[in-house]
N, CA, C and O atoms as a GROMACS GRO file, in nm:
protein
  424
    1MET      N    1   1.252   6.798   1.934
    1MET     CA    2   1.287   6.673   1.992
    1MET      C    3   1.194   6.563   1.945
    1MET      O    4   1.235   6.448   1.932
    2ALA      N    5   1.071   6.597   1.921
    2ALA     CA    6   0.976   6.497   1.875
    2ALA      C    7   1.010   6.450   1.734
    2ALA      O    8   0.991   6.334   1.701
    3ALA      N    9   1.062   6.541   1.653
    3ALA     CA   10   1.100   6.505   1.517
    3ALA      C   11   1.218   6.409   1.520
    3ALA      O   12   1.228   6.317   1.438
    4TRP      N   13   1.307   6.432   1.616
    4TRP     CA   14   1.423   6.343   1.626
    4TRP      C   15   1.380   6.202   1.665
    4TRP      O   16   1.437   6.106   1.614
    5MET      N   17   1.281   6.186   1.754
    5MET     CA   18   1.232   6.055   1.797
    5MET      C   19   1.157   5.985   1.683
    5MET      O   20   1.167   5.863   1.667
    6VAL      N   21   1.083   6.064   1.603
    6VAL     CA   22   1.012   6.006   1.489
    6VAL      C   23   1.113   5.952   1.388
    6VAL      O   24   1.095   5.843   1.335
    7ALA      N   25   1.217   6.028   1.362
    7ALA     CA   26   1.320   5.984   1.267
    7ALA      C   27   1.391   5.859   1.318
    7ALA      O   28   1.422   5.768   1.241
    8ALA      N   29   1.417   5.856   1.448
    8ALA     CA   30   1.484   5.740   1.506
    8ALA      C   31   1.396   5.616   1.496
    8ALA      O   32   1.445   5.506   1.467
    9ARG      N   33   1.267   5.633   1.519
    9ARG     CA   34   1.175   5.519   1.510
    9ARG      C   35   1.165   5.468   1.366
    9ARG      O   36   1.161   5.347   1.342
   10GLN      N   37   1.161   5.561   1.269
   10GLN     CA   38   1.155   5.520   1.129
   10GLN      C   39   1.282   5.447   1.089
   10GLN      O   40   1.275   5.345   1.020
   11ALA      N   41   1.396   5.497   1.131
   11ALA     CA   42   1.522   5.432   1.098
   11ALA      C   43   1.528   5.292   1.161
   11ALA      O   44   1.576   5.198   1.098
   12ALA      N   45   1.480   5.280   1.282
   12ALA     CA   46   1.481   5.150   1.350
   12ALA      C   47   1.387   5.053   1.280
   12ALA      O   48   1.420   4.935   1.264
   13SER      N   49   1.272   5.102   1.239
   13SER     CA   50   1.177   5.012   1.171
   13SER      C   51   1.228   4.971   1.033
   13SER      O   52   1.209   4.857   0.992
   14VAL      N   53   1.294   5.064   0.961
   14VAL     CA   54   1.350   5.030   0.830
   14VAL      C   55   1.462   4.928   0.846
   14VAL      O   56   1.470   4.831   0.770
   15THR      N   57   1.548   4.948   0.945
   15THR     CA   58   1.657   4.855   0.969
   15THR      C   59   1.602   4.719   1.009
   15THR      O   60   1.651   4.616   0.963
   16ALA      N   61   1.501   4.718   1.095
   16ALA     CA   62   1.441   4.591   1.139
   16ALA      C   63   1.376   4.519   1.022
   16ALA      O   64   1.388   4.397   1.011
   17SER      N   65   1.308   4.594   0.933
   17SER     CA   66   1.245   4.530   0.818
   17SER      C   67   1.348   4.475   0.721
   17SER      O   68   1.326   4.370   0.661
   18ARG      N   69   1.461   4.546   0.704
   18ARG     CA   70   1.568   4.495   0.617
   18ARG      C   71   1.628   4.367   0.675
   18ARG      O   72   1.653   4.271   0.601
   19ILE      N   73   1.651   4.365   0.803
   19ILE     CA   74   1.709   4.246   0.867
   19ILE      C   75   1.612   4.128   0.857
   19ILE      O   76   1.652   4.017   0.824
   20SER      N   77   1.484   4.154   0.885
   20SER     CA   78   1.387   4.045   0.880
   20SER      C   79   1.366   3.998   0.736
   20SER      O   80   1.346   3.878   0.714
   21SER      N   81   1.370   4.090   0.638
   21SER     CA   82   1.353   4.046   0.500
   21SER      C   83   1.473   3.965   0.454
   21SER      O   84   1.458   3.871   0.376
   22LYS      N   85   1.593   4.000   0.502
   22LYS     CA   86   1.711   3.920   0.467
   22LYS      C   87   1.702   3.782   0.529
   22LYS      O   88   1.734   3.683   0.463
   23THR      N   89   1.660   3.774   0.653
   23THR     CA   90   1.650   3.643   0.716
   23THR      C   91   1.538   3.561   0.655
   23THR      O   92   1.550   3.439   0.642
   24VAL      N   93   1.429   3.626   0.617
   24VAL     CA   94   1.319   3.554   0.554
   24VAL      C   95   1.362   3.505   0.418
   24VAL      O   96   1.336   3.390   0.382
   25SER      N   97   1.429   3.590   0.340
   25SER     CA   98   1.469   3.548   0.206
   25SER      C   99   1.578   3.441   0.213
   25SER      O  100   1.578   3.348   0.132
   26SER      N  101   1.670   3.455   0.308
   26SER     CA  102   1.774   3.352   0.318
   26SER      C  103   1.716   3.222   0.371
   26SER      O  104   1.756   3.114   0.328
   27SER      N  105   1.620   3.231   0.464
   27SER     CA  106   1.557   3.108   0.512
   27SER      C  107   1.469   3.048   0.404
   27SER      O  108   1.453   2.926   0.397
   28ALA      N  109   1.410   3.134   0.319
   28ALA     CA  110   1.331   3.083   0.207
   28ALA      C  111   1.420   3.012   0.107
   28ALA      O  112   1.382   2.909   0.052
   29ASN      N  113   1.539   3.065   0.083
   29ASN     CA  114   1.633   2.999  -0.007
   29ASN      C  115   1.676   2.865   0.049
   29ASN      O  116   1.684   2.766  -0.023
   30GLN      N  117   1.703   2.862   0.179
   30GLN     CA  118   1.742   2.736   0.241
   30GLN      C  119   1.628   2.636   0.238
   30GLN      O  120   1.649   2.517   0.214
   31ALA      N  121   1.507   2.684   0.261
   31ALA     CA  122   1.391   2.594   0.259
   31ALA      C  123   1.367   2.539   0.119
   31ALA      O  124   1.331   2.423   0.103
   32SER      N  125   1.387   2.623   0.017
   32SER     CA  126   1.365   2.575  -0.119
   32SER      C  127   1.469   2.470  -0.157
   32SER      O  128   1.441   2.384  -0.241
   33LYS      N  129   1.586   2.475  -0.097
   33LYS     CA  130   1.685   2.371  -0.123
   33LYS      C  131   1.649   2.240  -0.055
   33LYS      O  132   1.687   2.133  -0.103
   34LEU      N  133   1.576   2.248   0.055
   34LEU     CA  134   1.541   2.128   0.131
   34LEU      C  135   1.413   2.061   0.084
   34LEU      O  136   1.386   1.947   0.120
   35ILE      N  137   1.334   2.131   0.004
   35ILE     CA  138   1.207   2.075  -0.042
   35ILE      C  139   1.235   1.960  -0.137
   35ILE      O  140   1.314   1.973  -0.230
   36GLN      N  141   1.169   1.848  -0.112
   36GLN     CA  142   1.190   1.731  -0.196
   36GLN      C  143   1.118   1.750  -0.329
   36GLN      O  144   1.001   1.790  -0.333
   37ARG      N  145   1.186   1.722  -0.435
   37ARG     CA  146   1.126   1.729  -0.568
   37ARG      C  147   1.058   1.598  -0.600
   37ARG      O  148   1.095   1.493  -0.546
   38ARG      N  149   0.960   1.602  -0.686
   38ARG     CA  150   0.886   1.483  -0.722
   38ARG      C  151   0.957   1.409  -0.834
   38ARG      O  152   0.911   1.409  -0.949
   39GLY      N  153   1.069   1.348  -0.801
   39GLY     CA  154   1.152   1.285  -0.902
   39GLY      C  155   1.090   1.162  -0.967
   39GLY      O  156   1.103   1.143  -1.088
   40LEU      N  157   1.022   1.078  -0.888
   40LEU     CA  158   0.970   0.953  -0.943
   40LEU      C  159   0.818   0.955  -0.960
   40LEU      O  160   0.758   0.853  -0.993
   41ALA      N  161   0.757   1.068  -0.938
   41ALA     CA  162   0.611   1.074  -0.942
   41ALA      C  163   0.560   1.089  -1.084
   41ALA      O  164   0.606   1.172  -1.161
   42GLY      N  165   0.462   1.005  -1.116
   42GLY     CA  166   0.384   1.018  -1.239
   42GLY      C  167   0.459   1.008  -1.369
   42GLY      O  168   0.582   1.010  -1.372
   43GLY      N  169   0.385   0.998  -1.474
   43GLY     CA  170   0.434   1.015  -1.610
   43GLY      C  171   0.519   0.907  -1.670
   43GLY      O  172   0.493   0.866  -1.783
   44GLY      N  173   0.617   0.860  -1.602
   44GLY     CA  174   0.712   0.768  -1.665
   44GLY      C  175   0.660   0.626  -1.671
   44GLY      O  176   0.596   0.578  -1.578
   45ASP      N  177   0.688   0.559  -1.781
   45ASP     CA  178   0.652   0.418  -1.793
   45ASP      C  179   0.769   0.337  -1.741
   45ASP      O  180   0.879   0.342  -1.795
   46HIS      N  181   0.743   0.262  -1.636
   46HIS     CA  182   0.847   0.182  -1.576
   46HIS      C  183   0.816   0.036  -1.601
   46HIS      O  184   0.740  -0.025  -1.526
   47GLY      N  185   0.874  -0.021  -1.703
   47GLY     CA  186   0.854  -0.162  -1.733
   47GLY      C  187   0.733  -0.186  -1.821
   47GLY      O  188   0.665  -0.093  -1.864
   48PRO      N  189   0.707  -0.314  -1.846
   48PRO     CA  190   0.594  -0.350  -1.933
   48PRO      C  191   0.461  -0.322  -1.864
   48PRO      O  192   0.454  -0.322  -1.741
   49PRO      N  193   0.358  -0.297  -1.942
   49PRO     CA  194   0.226  -0.271  -1.880
   49PRO      C  195   0.173  -0.397  -1.813
   49PRO      O  196   0.195  -0.508  -1.860
   50LYS      N  197   0.103  -0.379  -1.702
   50LYS     CA  198   0.047  -0.492  -1.628
   50LYS      C  199  -0.089  -0.528  -1.685
   50LYS      O  200  -0.166  -0.440  -1.726
   51VAL      N  201  -0.120  -0.658  -1.687
   51VAL     CA  202  -0.247  -0.705  -1.742
   51VAL      C  203  -0.324  -0.780  -1.634
   51VAL      O  204  -0.268  -0.816  -1.530
   52ASN      N  205  -0.452  -0.803  -1.660
   52ASN     CA  206  -0.534  -0.882  -1.569
   52ASN      C  207  -0.492  -1.028  -1.577
   52ASN      O  208  -0.446  -1.075  -1.682
   53CYS      N  209  -0.508  -1.101  -1.467
   53CYS     CA  210  -0.459  -1.239  -1.462
   53CYS      C  211  -0.533  -1.330  -1.559
   53CYS      O  212  -0.477  -1.430  -1.604
   54TRP      N  213  -0.659  -1.300  -1.591
   54TRP     CA  214  -0.734  -1.386  -1.682
   54TRP      C  215  -0.700  -1.360  -1.828
   54TRP      O  216  -0.735  -1.440  -1.915
   55LYS      N  217  -0.634  -1.249  -1.858
   55LYS     CA  218  -0.595  -1.221  -1.997
   55LYS      C  219  -0.467  -1.294  -2.036
   55LYS      O  220  -0.449  -1.329  -2.153
   56ASP      N  221  -0.378  -1.316  -1.939
   56ASP     CA  222  -0.253  -1.387  -1.966
   56ASP      C  223  -0.222  -1.477  -1.847
   56ASP      O  224  -0.134  -1.445  -1.767
   57PRO      N  225  -0.294  -1.589  -1.833
   57PRO     CA  226  -0.283  -1.670  -1.711
   57PRO      C  227  -0.150  -1.742  -1.695
   57PRO      O  228  -0.118  -1.786  -1.585
   58LEU      N  229  -0.071  -1.754  -1.800
   58LEU     CA  230   0.055  -1.829  -1.790
   58LEU      C  231   0.176  -1.740  -1.764
   58LEU      O  232   0.288  -1.790  -1.759
   59SER      N  233   0.156  -1.610  -1.748
   59SER     CA  234   0.268  -1.519  -1.721
   59SER      C  235   0.240  -1.435  -1.596
   59SER      O  236   0.194  -1.322  -1.607
   60PRO      N  237   0.268  -1.491  -1.479
   60PRO     CA  238   0.240  -1.416  -1.355
   60PRO      C  239   0.324  -1.289  -1.342
   60PRO      O  240   0.285  -1.198  -1.268
   61SER      N  241   0.437  -1.280  -1.411
   61SER     CA  242   0.519  -1.159  -1.401
   61SER      C  243   0.453  -1.039  -1.467
   61SER      O  244   0.491  -0.925  -1.439
   62LYS      N  245   0.356  -1.062  -1.554
   62LYS     CA  246   0.286  -0.952  -1.621
   62LYS      C  247   0.157  -0.912  -1.550
   62LYS      O  248   0.093  -0.814  -1.589
   63TRP      N  249   0.118  -0.987  -1.447
   63TRP     CA  250  -0.007  -0.961  -1.378
   63TRP      C  251   0.002  -0.836  -1.294
   63TRP      O  252   0.110  -0.794  -1.253
   64LYS      N  253  -0.114  -0.777  -1.268
   64LYS     CA  254  -0.123  -0.668  -1.171
   64LYS      C  255  -0.094  -0.725  -1.033
   64LYS      O  256  -0.122  -0.842  -1.006
   65GLU      N  257  -0.039  -0.641  -0.946
   65GLU     CA  258   0.004  -0.690  -0.815
   65GLU      C  259  -0.112  -0.747  -0.733
   65GLU      O  260  -0.099  -0.851  -0.670
   66GLU      N  261  -0.226  -0.678  -0.735
   66GLU     CA  262  -0.338  -0.725  -0.654
   66GLU      C  263  -0.394  -0.856  -0.706
   66GLU      O  264  -0.442  -0.938  -0.628
   67HIS      N  265  -0.389  -0.878  -0.838
   67HIS     CA  266  -0.434  -1.006  -0.893
   67HIS      C  267  -0.339  -1.117  -0.853
   67HIS      O  268  -0.382  -1.228  -0.822
   68PHE      N  269  -0.210  -1.087  -0.855
   68PHE     CA  270  -0.110  -1.187  -0.815
   68PHE      C  271  -0.132  -1.229  -0.670
   68PHE      O  272  -0.123  -1.348  -0.638
   69VAL      N  273  -0.161  -1.134  -0.584
   69VAL     CA  274  -0.183  -1.164  -0.442
   69VAL      C  275  -0.306  -1.251  -0.425
   69VAL      O  276  -0.303  -1.349  -0.350
   70ILE      N  277  -0.415  -1.217  -0.493
   70ILE     CA  278  -0.539  -1.294  -0.479
   70ILE      C  279  -0.521  -1.437  -0.530
   70ILE      O  280  -0.562  -1.531  -0.463
   71VAL      N  281  -0.459  -1.453  -0.646
   71VAL     CA  282  -0.439  -1.586  -0.703
   71VAL      C  283  -0.344  -1.667  -0.615
   71VAL      O  284  -0.367  -1.786  -0.594
   72SER      N  285  -0.239  -1.605  -0.563
   72SER     CA  286  -0.144  -1.676  -0.478
   72SER      C  287  -0.211  -1.723  -0.349
   72SER      O  288  -0.194  -1.838  -0.308
   73LEU      N  289  -0.287  -1.635  -0.285
   73LEU     CA  290  -0.355  -1.674  -0.160
   73LEU      C  291  -0.459  -1.784  -0.185
   73LEU      O  292  -0.473  -1.875  -0.104
   74ALA      N  293  -0.530  -1.775  -0.296
   74ALA     CA  294  -0.629  -1.878  -0.328
   74ALA      C  295  -0.559  -2.012  -0.354
   74ALA      O  296  -0.607  -2.116  -0.311
   75GLY      N  297  -0.446  -2.009  -0.424
   75GLY     CA  298  -0.370  -2.132  -0.450
   75GLY      C  299  -0.318  -2.195  -0.322
   75GLY      O  300  -0.328  -2.316  -0.304
   76TRP      N  301  -0.263  -2.114  -0.233
   76TRP     CA  302  -0.215  -2.167  -0.105
   76TRP      C  303  -0.330  -2.223  -0.023
   76TRP      O  304  -0.315  -2.326   0.042
   77GLY      N  305  -0.443  -2.156  -0.025
   77GLY     CA  306  -0.559  -2.206   0.048
   77GLY      C  307  -0.606  -2.341  -0.004
   77GLY      O  308  -0.637  -2.432   0.074
   78LEU      N  309  -0.610  -2.355  -0.136
   78LEU     CA  310  -0.649  -2.483  -0.195
   78LEU      C  311  -0.548  -2.592  -0.162
   78LEU      O  312  -0.587  -2.706  -0.134
   79ALA      N  313  -0.420  -2.559  -0.166
   79ALA     CA  314  -0.316  -2.658  -0.136
   79ALA      C  315  -0.325  -2.704   0.010
   79ALA      O  316  -0.314  -2.823   0.038
   80ILE      N  317  -0.346  -2.612   0.101
   80ILE     CA  318  -0.355  -2.648   0.243
   80ILE      C  319  -0.483  -2.729   0.268
   80ILE      O  320  -0.479  -2.828   0.340
   81TYR      N  321  -0.594  -2.686   0.211
   81TYR     CA  322  -0.720  -2.758   0.229
   81TYR      C  323  -0.711  -2.899   0.169
   81TYR      O  324  -0.755  -2.996   0.230
   82GLY      N  325  -0.654  -2.909   0.048
   82GLY     CA  326  -0.638  -3.040  -0.016
   82GLY      C  327  -0.546  -3.132   0.062
   82GLY      O  328  -0.575  -3.251   0.076
   83GLY      N  329  -0.436  -3.077   0.114
   83GLY     CA  330  -0.346  -3.157   0.197
   83GLY      C  331  -0.414  -3.204   0.324
   83GLY      O  332  -0.395  -3.318   0.367
   84PHE      N  333  -0.493  -3.117   0.385
   84PHE     CA  334  -0.566  -3.156   0.505
   84PHE      C  335  -0.662  -3.270   0.475
   84PHE      O  336  -0.667  -3.368   0.549
   85LYS      N  337  -0.737  -3.259   0.366
   85LYS     CA  338  -0.833  -3.364   0.330
   85LYS      C  339  -0.761  -3.494   0.293
   85LYS      O  340  -0.809  -3.603   0.323
   86LEU      N  341  -0.647  -3.482   0.228
   86LEU     CA  342  -0.572  -3.600   0.185
   86LEU      C  343  -0.515  -3.674   0.305
   86LEU      O  344  -0.529  -3.796   0.315
   87PHE      N  345  -0.451  -3.603   0.396
   87PHE     CA  346  -0.384  -3.669   0.507
   87PHE      C  347  -0.474  -3.698   0.626
   87PHE      O  348  -0.438  -3.778   0.712
   88SER      N  349  -0.588  -3.635   0.633
   88SER     CA  350  -0.680  -3.665   0.744
   88SER      C  351  -0.771  -3.782   0.711
   88SER      O  352  -0.846  -3.828   0.797
   89GLY      N  353  -0.766  -3.829   0.590
   89GLY     CA  354  -0.844  -3.946   0.553
   89GLY      C  355  -0.983  -3.912   0.502
   89GLY      O  356  -1.059  -4.002   0.468
   90GLY      N  357  -1.016  -3.788   0.496
   90GLY     CA  358  -1.147  -3.749   0.446
   90GLY      C  359  -1.258  -3.792   0.539
   90GLY      O  360  -1.240  -3.796   0.660
   91LYS      N  361  -1.373  -3.823   0.482
   91LYS     CA  362  -1.488  -3.865   0.563
   91LYS      C  363  -1.476  -4.013   0.594
   91LYS      O  364  -1.443  -4.093   0.507
   92LYS      N  365  -1.504  -4.049   0.716
   92LYS     CA  366  -1.506  -4.191   0.754
   92LYS      C  367  -1.651  -4.238   0.749
   92LYS      O  368  -1.743  -4.170   0.795
   93GLU      N  369  -1.668  -4.354   0.692
   93GLU     CA  370  -1.803  -4.408   0.682
   93GLU      C  371  -1.839  -4.478   0.812
   93GLU      O  372  -1.760  -4.557   0.865
   94ASN      N  373  -1.954  -4.451   0.862
   94ASN     CA  374  -2.003  -4.518   0.982
   94ASN      C  375  -2.088  -4.635   0.938
   94ASN      O  376  -2.189  -4.618   0.870
   95LYS      N  377  -2.047  -4.754   0.979
   95LYS     CA  378  -2.127  -4.872   0.946
   95LYS      C  379  -2.225  -4.896   1.059
   95LYS      O  380  -2.186  -4.921   1.174
   96GLU      N  381  -2.349  -4.888   1.026
   96GLU     CA  382  -2.452  -4.912   1.127
   96GLU      C  383  -2.489  -5.060   1.124
   96GLU      O  384  -2.500  -5.122   1.018
   97GLU      N  385  -2.507  -5.111   1.241
   97GLU     CA  386  -2.548  -5.252   1.248
   97GLU      C  387  -2.696  -5.263   1.213
   97GLU      O  388  -2.780  -5.188   1.262
   98LYS      N  389  -2.722  -5.357   1.127
   98LYS     CA  390  -2.862  -5.380   1.092
   98LYS      C  391  -2.923  -5.476   1.194
   98LYS      O  392  -2.856  -5.562   1.251
   99ALA      N  393  -3.050  -5.458   1.213
   99ALA     CA  394  -3.118  -5.548   1.304
   99ALA      C  395  -3.123  -5.688   1.238
   99ALA      O  396  -3.144  -5.698   1.117
  100PRO      N  397  -3.105  -5.792   1.316
  100PRO     CA  398  -3.109  -5.926   1.255
  100PRO      C  399  -3.247  -5.952   1.194
  100PRO      O  400  -3.352  -5.920   1.250
  101GLU      N  401  -3.241  -6.012   1.079
  101GLU     CA  402  -3.367  -6.040   1.008
  101GLU      C  403  -3.438  -6.157   1.073
  101GLU      O  404  -3.377  -6.258   1.105
  102THR      N  405  -3.563  -6.142   1.090
  102THR     CA  406  -3.643  -6.251   1.147
  102THR      C  407  -3.720  -6.318   1.037
  102THR      O  408  -3.722  -6.271   0.923
  103ALA      N  409  -3.779  -6.421   1.067
  103ALA     CA  410  -3.848  -6.500   0.966
  103ALA      C  411  -3.968  -6.428   0.910
  103ALA      O  412  -3.994  -6.440   0.790
  104HIS      N  413  -4.042  -6.355   0.987
  104HIS     CA  414  -4.162  -6.292   0.933
  104HIS      C  415  -4.133  -6.151   0.875
  104HIS      O  416  -4.227  -6.086   0.829
  105THR      N  417  -4.008  -6.102   0.876
  105THR     CA  418  -3.980  -5.974   0.810
  105THR      C  419  -3.935  -5.993   0.668
  105THR      O  420  -3.920  -5.895   0.594
  106LYS      N  421  -3.913  -6.117   0.627
  106LYS     CA  422  -3.870  -6.143   0.490
  106LYS      C  423  -3.981  -6.135   0.393
  106LYS      O  424  -3.960  -6.154   0.273
   0.00000   0.00000   0.00000
């Protein structure tokens, strides 16, 4: 009777391992279909090469993105500051009254 129980346990474990291996392999196949491939990563040249803004100052479309941002923000800052100074009248001169000249201070 003990031999019969051992055989039954082995058969159950073999069947369980076959079922689990099928589910693992089928779930692995499904997972491999869902994994995103690196389609746009690395290697490919997309468009013209970007240059530093001081190498080609008249073509902003060729500049590196970070240089374009820095130059644009600096330009807007100068425009706003210049407009503020222009429309606020700049510095106002304070005219101080001079003390009246007396005869013995001349």
